[in-house]
C-alpha positions in Angstrom: 322.0 225.5 194.5 321.2 229.3 193.0 318.8 228.9 190.8 321.2 228.3 188.0 320.8 225.7 185.1 324.5 224.4 186.7 322.4 223.2 189.7 320.7 220.8 187.6 323.8 219.2 185.7 326.0 219.2 189.1 322.9 218.3 191.9 323.5 217.1 195.8 322.5 213.9 194.2 322.9 212.5 190.8 319.4 212.0 189.1 318.6 209.3 187.2 318.8 211.5 183.7 323.0 212.4 184.4 324.7 208.4 183.2 327.5 210.3 182.7 330.2 212.9 185.1 332.9 214.3 184.2 335.3 217.3 184.6 338.6 218.4 183.2 341.1 219.5 184.0 341.5 223.2 184.4 343.0 226.0 182.6 342.3 229.2 184.6 340.0 229.0 188.0 337.5 227.5 185.8 336.6 223.4 184.6 334.7 222.1 181.5 331.8 220.0 182.4 330.9 216.5 180.3 328.1 215.1 181.6 325.8 212.4 178.7 322.3 213.0 179.9 319.8 210.5 178.9 316.4 213.0 177.5 313.1 210.3 178.4 310.2 210.0 175.6 306.9 210.8 176.7 305.3 209.0 173.5 301.7 210.6 174.2 302.8 213.7 173.3 304.5 212.2 170.0 301.5 213.3 168.7 299.5 216.5 167.9 296.5 218.8 166.4 297.3 220.5 163.8 295.2 223.6 162.2 295.0 223.9 158.1 293.3 224.8 155.3 292.9 223.9 151.3 294.6 227.3 150.9 295.3 225.8 146.7 292.0 224.7 145.8 290.0 227.4 146.2 288.0 228.1 143.2 289.6 231.2 142.5 286.7 233.0 140.0 284.1 231.4 142.7 286.1 233.8 146.1 286.2 236.3 143.6 282.1 236.3 142.8 281.9 235.5 146.3 283.5 239.0 147.8 282.2 241.4 144.4 278.7 240.2 146.2 279.7 240.3 149.5 278.5 244.2 151.7 282.6 244.6 151.3 281.3 246.1 147.7 277.3 246.1 148.0 277.0 248.2 150.8 281.0 249.2 152.4 281.2 251.3 155.8 281.3 255.1 155.9 283.4 255.5 158.8 287.2 253.8 158.0 286.8 251.8 161.6 283.7 250.3 160.9 284.5 249.2 157.1 288.2 247.4 158.1 286.1 245.6 160.8 283.5 244.8 158.0 286.4 243.7 155.4 288.3 241.6 157.8 284.5 240.1 158.8 283.9 239.8 155.2 287.7 237.7 154.4 287.5 235.7 157.1 283.9 233.9 156.9 284.6 233.6 152.5 288.0 232.0 153.7 285.7 229.7 155.9 283.4 229.2 153.6 285.9 228.4 150.9 288.3 226.6 153.0 287.3 225.8 156.0 289.7 225.0 159.1 291.1 221.5 159.2 292.6 219.3 161.8 294.2 216.2 161.7 296.9 214.7 164.2 300.3 214.4 163.1 302.5 211.8 165.1 306.4 214.2 165.5 309.3 212.5 164.9 313.1 212.2 166.2 315.7 214.6 164.3 318.4 211.8 163.6 320.9 211.8 166.3 323.7 214.7 165.7 325.9 212.4 168.3 326.9 209.3 166.4 329.9 207.2 168.5 332.0 207.6 164.9 331.3 211.5 165.8 332.2 210.7 169.9 335.4 208.9 168.4 336.8 211.4 166.6 336.1 214.5 168.2 339.1 215.8 169.6 338.8 218.0 173.3 341.4 221.4 173.1 
């Protein structure tokens, strides 16, 4: 074992996640290795907490009015780096006010299997 990914496929003893492991006839000094591997899914890992904002529901007139009344417009900084910081702080504050961060748990849905029995039957090995 030298730390290559192939060492996980062909270890000294067969792990429980490998169902079948075969090697085809060699065309040169290389062989094709075909493995059927079972991956266990942990249901606890299937829910994710995501953060989002409803930016599409922002009242543009109220948001614009708050920008006009902010210190960014009424008392802008005279130093460029301070003005950039003021710009970022002001817009982040207003964004939090008009579209607060929300969180929800979403369930991860497994994609449909790409390899079906029909595909396996009709698959041609060259």
